[in-house]
C-alpha positions as CSV (number, residue, x, y, z in Angstrom):
1,X,-2.4,0.3,44.4
2,X,-3.6,-3.2,45.1
3,X,-0.1,-4.9,45.1
4,X,2.7,-5.6,42.7
5,X,3.5,-8.9,41.0
6,X,7.0,-9.7,39.8
7,X,7.4,-12.6,37.4
8,X,11.1,-14.5,38.0
9,X,13.2,-16.0,35.5
10,X,15.8,-18.6,36.3
11,X,18.0,-20.8,34.1
12,X,19.8,-23.7,35.3
13,X,18.8,-23.8,38.7
14,X,19.8,-20.1,39.2
15,X,18.0,-16.8,39.3
16,X,18.2,-14.7,36.3
17,X,20.2,-11.4,36.9
18,X,17.6,-9.4,35.3
19,X,15.1,-10.7,37.5
20,X,16.9,-9.5,40.5
21,X,17.0,-6.1,38.6
22,X,13.1,-6.1,38.4
23,X,12.5,-7.2,42.0
24,X,14.6,-4.4,43.4
25,X,12.7,-2.1,41.2
26,X,9.6,-3.5,42.3
27,X,10.8,-3.5,46.0
28,X,11.2,0.2,45.9
29,X,7.7,0.8,44.1
30,X,5.9,-1.2,46.9
31,X,7.6,0.6,49.6
32,X,6.8,4.1,48.1
33,X,3.3,2.8,47.8
34,X,2.9,1.0,50.8
35,X,1.6,-2.0,49.3
36,X,2.5,-5.7,49.2
37,X,5.5,-7.1,46.6
38,X,4.5,-10.6,45.2
39,X,6.8,-12.8,43.3
40,X,6.2,-15.6,41.1
41,X,8.5,-18.5,40.6
42,X,7.3,-21.0,38.1
43,X,9.2,-24.3,37.2
44,X,10.4,-27.7,38.2
45,X,12.8,-26.2,40.7
46,X,10.8,-23.4,41.5
47,X,10.8,-24.0,45.5
48,X,14.5,-24.1,45.4
49,X,14.8,-20.5,44.2
50,X,12.1,-18.9,46.5
51,X,14.1,-18.6,49.6
52,X,16.4,-15.9,47.7
53,X,13.6,-14.3,46.1
54,X,11.9,-14.0,49.4
55,X,14.8,-11.5,50.3
56,X,13.1,-9.0,48.1
57,X,9.2,-10.2,48.4
58,X,6.8,-10.1,50.8
59,X,5.3,-13.3,49.4
60,X,6.7,-15.8,47.0
61,X,4.2,-17.7,44.9
62,X,5.6,-21.1,44.1
63,X,4.3,-23.1,41.3
64,X,5.9,-26.2,40.7
65,X,5.4,-28.2,37.5
66,X,7.3,-30.9,35.5
67,X,5.7,-29.3,32.4
68,X,7.1,-26.0,33.3
69,X,10.7,-27.1,33.7
70,X,11.8,-25.1,30.7
71,X,10.6,-21.5,30.0
72,X,8.2,-21.3,27.2
73,X,5.7,-18.1,27.0
74,X,2.4,-20.3,26.4
75,X,2.4,-22.5,29.6
76,X,3.7,-19.4,31.7
77,X,0.8,-17.4,30.5
78,X,-2.1,-20.1,31.4
79,X,-0.4,-20.1,34.9
80,X,0.1,-16.1,35.2
81,X,-3.5,-15.4,33.7
82,X,-4.8,-17.6,36.5
83,X,-2.9,-16.1,39.3
84,X,-3.5,-12.6,38.3
85,X,-7.2,-13.0,37.9
86,X,-7.2,-14.4,41.2
87,X,-4.9,-12.0,43.1
88,X,-5.7,-8.8,41.3
89,X,-2.4,-7.0,41.4
90,X,-2.2,-3.5,40.2
91,X,1.2,-3.8,38.5
92,X,2.5,-6.8,36.8
93,X,6.3,-6.3,36.4
94,X,8.8,-8.6,34.1
95,X,12.0,-8.2,32.3
96,X,12.3,-7.3,28.5
97,X,13.7,-10.3,28.1
98,X,13.3,-12.8,25.4
99,X,10.7,-14.7,27.7
100,X,9.3,-11.4,28.6
101,X,8.9,-9.9,24.9
102,X,7.0,-13.4,23.8
103,X,4.8,-13.5,26.9
104,X,3.9,-10.0,28.0
105,X,2.0,-9.0,24.6
106,X,-0.4,-12.1,24.4
107,X,-0.6,-12.0,28.3
108,X,-1.9,-8.4,28.3
109,X,-4.2,-9.0,25.4
110,X,-5.7,-12.3,27.2
111,X,-6.3,-9.9,30.4
112,X,-7.5,-6.8,28.3
113,X,-4.7,-5.0,30.3
114,X,-2.5,-2.0,29.2
115,X,1.0,-3.1,28.2
116,X,4.2,-0.6,28.3
117,X,7.6,-2.3,27.4
118,X,11.2,-1.9,27.2
119,X,10.6,0.8,30.1
120,X,13.7,2.7,31.6
121,X,11.7,3.9,34.6
122,X,8.4,3.3,36.3
123,X,6.8,5.9,38.7
124,X,3.2,6.3,40.3
125,X,1.6,9.8,40.7
126,X,-1.8,10.4,42.0
127,X,-3.1,7.0,41.8
128,X,-1.5,6.7,38.0
129,X,1.1,4.4,37.1
130,X,3.8,6.5,35.0
131,X,6.0,4.3,32.8
132,X,8.9,5.9,30.8
133,X,10.4,4.5,27.7
134,X,13.4,5.9,25.4
135,X,12.5,6.6,21.9
136,X,14.2,8.3,18.9
137,X,17.3,6.2,19.7
138,X,17.4,7.5,23.2
139,X,17.1,11.5,22.0
140,X,13.6,11.4,23.5
141,X,12.1,10.0,27.0
142,X,8.4,9.6,26.6
143,X,6.2,9.2,29.6
144,X,3.1,7.1,29.6
145,X,0.3,7.1,32.2
146,X,-1.5,4.0,32.7
147,X,-4.6,4.6,35.1
148,X,-7.4,2.9,33.0
149,X,-7.5,-0.6,34.0
150,X,-7.3,-2.8,37.1
151,X,-4.2,-4.4,36.1
152,X,-1.1,-2.8,34.1
153,X,1.9,-4.8,32.6
154,X,5.3,-3.6,32.4
155,X,8.4,-4.9,31.0
156,X,11.5,-3.3,32.1
157,X,14.8,-2.7,30.2
158,X,17.7,-5.3,30.7
159,X,20.4,-3.8,32.8
160,X,18.4,-0.4,33.5
161,X,18.2,-1.1,37.3
162,X,20.9,-1.5,40.1
163,X,20.2,-4.7,42.2
164,X,19.7,-3.4,45.8
165,X,20.6,-5.5,48.5
166,X,17.7,-6.7,50.7
167,X,17.3,-9.2,53.8
168,X,13.7,-9.4,54.1
169,X,12.0,-12.9,55.1
170,X,9.0,-13.0,52.9
171,X,6.6,-15.7,53.1
172,X,6.8,-18.7,50.7
173,X,3.6,-20.3,49.4
174,X,3.5,-23.2,47.2
175,X,0.0,-23.0,45.0
176,X,-1.3,-25.6,42.6
177,X,-2.4,-24.2,39.2
178,X,-4.2,-26.2,36.7
179,X,-2.1,-26.6,33.7
180,X,-4.6,-27.2,30.8
181,X,-2.6,-28.5,28.2
182,X,0.8,-28.6,26.5
183,X,1.6,-26.1,23.5
184,X,1.3,-28.0,20.3
185,X,3.1,-25.5,18.1
186,X,6.2,-24.7,20.1
187,X,8.5,-26.7,22.1
188,X,11.5,-26.0,24.2
189,X,14.3,-28.3,23.5
190,X,16.9,-26.9,25.5
191,X,19.9,-24.3,25.8
192,X,22.8,-23.8,23.6
193,X,25.7,-22.2,24.9
194,X,27.8,-19.8,23.2
195,X,31.2,-20.8,22.5
196,X,33.8,-19.3,24.8
197,X,36.7,-17.6,22.9
198,X,39.0,-17.4,26.2
199,X,37.9,-13.6,27.5
200,X,34.9,-13.2,29.5
201,X,34.1,-9.3,29.3
202,X,31.4,-9.8,32.1
203,X,34.5,-10.5,34.6
204,X,36.7,-8.0,33.8
205,X,37.3,-5.1,36.2
206,X,38.9,-2.9,33.2
207,X,37.3,-2.5,30.1
208,X,38.7,-0.5,27.1
209,X,35.9,-0.3,24.7
210,X,36.3,0.8,20.9
211,X,33.6,1.9,18.5
212,X,33.3,3.2,15.1
213,X,35.8,6.0,15.5
214,X,38.6,3.4,16.0
215,X,38.2,3.4,11.8
216,X,40.3,0.2,11.1
217,X,40.9,-3.1,12.3
218,X,44.8,-2.4,12.7
219,X,43.8,0.7,14.9
220,X,42.5,-1.8,17.7
221,X,46.0,-2.6,18.7
222,X,46.2,0.9,20.2
223,X,43.5,-0.1,22.6
224,X,44.9,-3.5,23.3
225,X,48.0,-1.6,24.6
226,X,46.1,0.3,27.0
227,X,44.3,-2.2,28.1
228,X,47.7,-4.3,28.8
229,X,49.2,-1.6,30.8
230,X,45.4,-1.1,33.1
231,X,45.5,-4.9,33.2
232,X,41.8,-4.8,31.4
233,X,40.7,-6.1,28.0
234,X,39.2,-4.9,24.9
235,X,35.2,-4.6,24.5
236,X,33.5,-2.8,21.6
237,X,29.9,-1.4,20.4
238,X,28.1,-3.4,17.7
239,X,29.7,-1.7,14.4
240,X,33.0,-3.1,15.4
241,X,31.5,-6.9,15.2
242,X,29.5,-5.9,12.3
243,X,32.9,-5.4,10.4
244,X,34.4,-8.8,12.1
245,X,37.0,-7.0,13.5
246,X,36.1,-8.2,17.2
247,X,34.0,-11.6,17.9
248,X,30.6,-11.0,19.3
249,X,31.5,-12.2,22.9
250,X,33.5,-8.8,23.1
251,X,30.3,-6.6,22.2
252,X,28.6,-4.6,24.9
253,X,25.2,-3.4,24.7
254,X,21.5,-4.1,23.9
255,X,22.3,-7.1,21.5
256,X,25.7,-7.7,23.4
257,X,26.6,-8.1,26.9
258,X,26.0,-5.9,30.0
259,X,29.0,-5.2,31.8
260,X,29.8,-3.6,34.9
261,X,33.5,-3.1,35.6
262,X,35.0,-0.7,37.7
263,X,36.4,1.2,34.9
264,X,34.9,1.6,31.5
265,X,36.9,3.2,28.9
266,X,34.9,4.4,25.5
267,X,37.1,5.1,22.8
268,X,35.3,6.6,19.6
269,X,32.0,5.7,21.1
270,X,29.2,8.1,20.1
271,X,26.9,6.6,23.1
272,X,23.7,5.3,21.2
273,X,21.7,3.8,23.8
274,X,21.7,0.4,22.6
275,X,25.5,0.6,23.8
276,X,24.8,2.8,26.8
277,X,22.2,0.3,28.3
278,X,25.3,-2.6,28.6
279,X,27.7,-0.4,30.2
280,X,25.9,2.3,32.4
281,X,26.5,0.2,35.4
282,X,30.2,0.7,35.6
283,X,31.6,2.2,38.4
284,X,33.5,4.8,36.5
285,X,33.0,5.7,32.9
286,X,35.8,7.6,31.0
287,X,34.5,8.8,27.5
288,X,37.0,9.8,24.6
289,X,35.6,11.5,21.5
290,X,36.6,14.4,19.7
291,X,32.7,15.5,19.1
292,X,31.8,17.2,22.3
293,X,28.0,16.8,21.7
294,X,28.6,12.9,21.7
295,X,25.7,11.5,23.8
296,X,28.2,9.5,25.7
297,X,29.4,12.6,27.6
298,X,26.0,12.7,29.1
299,X,26.7,9.6,31.4
300,X,30.6,9.8,31.4
301,X,32.2,10.6,35.1
302,X,35.0,12.1,33.0
303,X,35.2,13.1,29.6
304,X,38.0,14.1,27.1
305,X,37.4,16.0,24.1
306,X,40.5,14.9,21.8
307,X,41.6,12.8,18.9
308,X,42.0,9.0,20.3
309,X,45.0,8.7,17.9
310,X,46.8,11.2,19.6
311,X,45.3,10.8,23.4
312,X,45.6,7.0,23.8
313,X,49.2,6.4,22.7
314,X,50.2,9.6,25.3
315,X,48.2,8.0,27.9
316,X,49.4,4.5,27.3
317,X,53.1,5.4,27.6
318,X,52.5,7.9,30.8
319,X,50.9,4.8,32.6
320,X,53.9,2.8,31.6
321,X,56.3,5.5,32.8
322,X,54.4,5.6,36.1
323,X,54.6,1.7,36.7
324,X,58.0,1.6,35.9
325,X,58.9,4.2,38.3
326,X,56.8,2.8,40.9
327,X,58.1,-0.7,40.4
328,X,61.8,1.1,41.1
329,X,60.6,2.3,44.4
């Protein structure tokens, strides 16, 4: 393997969390293969972010340009295609984010490079790069061998890899690449922040999450009472948002938020991969479902096969009793 190149994303002068995840995975692969880990930071403020990236990468390539202030796939592709042709990395990694989804396919076509998208793992074996993808709604993991090209491009699923601490002091190199022309048919006008509703599930240490098994909107009150005694907040899977029972900022999963609380309790959630990808980083996962075959149990630290309408009120009452007893000394 000639080396690994990681494409870094950033917003408002801060590194995107997903890029730290990709960097950590790239560092792991580079150490295993004994090759150099490169990272490229593109944008107007790229140099100010390079020092943090250098904690993981051996060499950080900084491309500063006023035209690249905002992330847009077409100009990024111009820069990356030129850089990859020059440096010839064996593997190019980027997140399966909105930018990566737009950028990776067209970059792969231009470079005539194999592409694997939305990967949940990457391995090397006998000189081949193995990309693991989840298919059939998470029921099967498919392993693809990518060995027939000088450069392979892979996008990684958001939230799939942990951010490992690293304290390297990689070399920072500012490079000048020609920016040929602006994209005529697509413009980036700016970012629109989602309106806040008073609850940020990303900051909560305890999440009581409800799914389709809650049956009716009025039953969410049961989860709210449990959340209250545990000092947490209520989150949900996508069906709850689709029904209009909770706002979209409470949704956990691929099309919602990625959370990492100390405790994540899943009530009546089956465990489809679209939901699991957003919560599997929790320190402790407790699943309650009356279906013993529910996929959620495969990732849970503790599983309770029971009716949530029976178990949750009993648990809430028991916790309340214990708290009252402790408060009285």
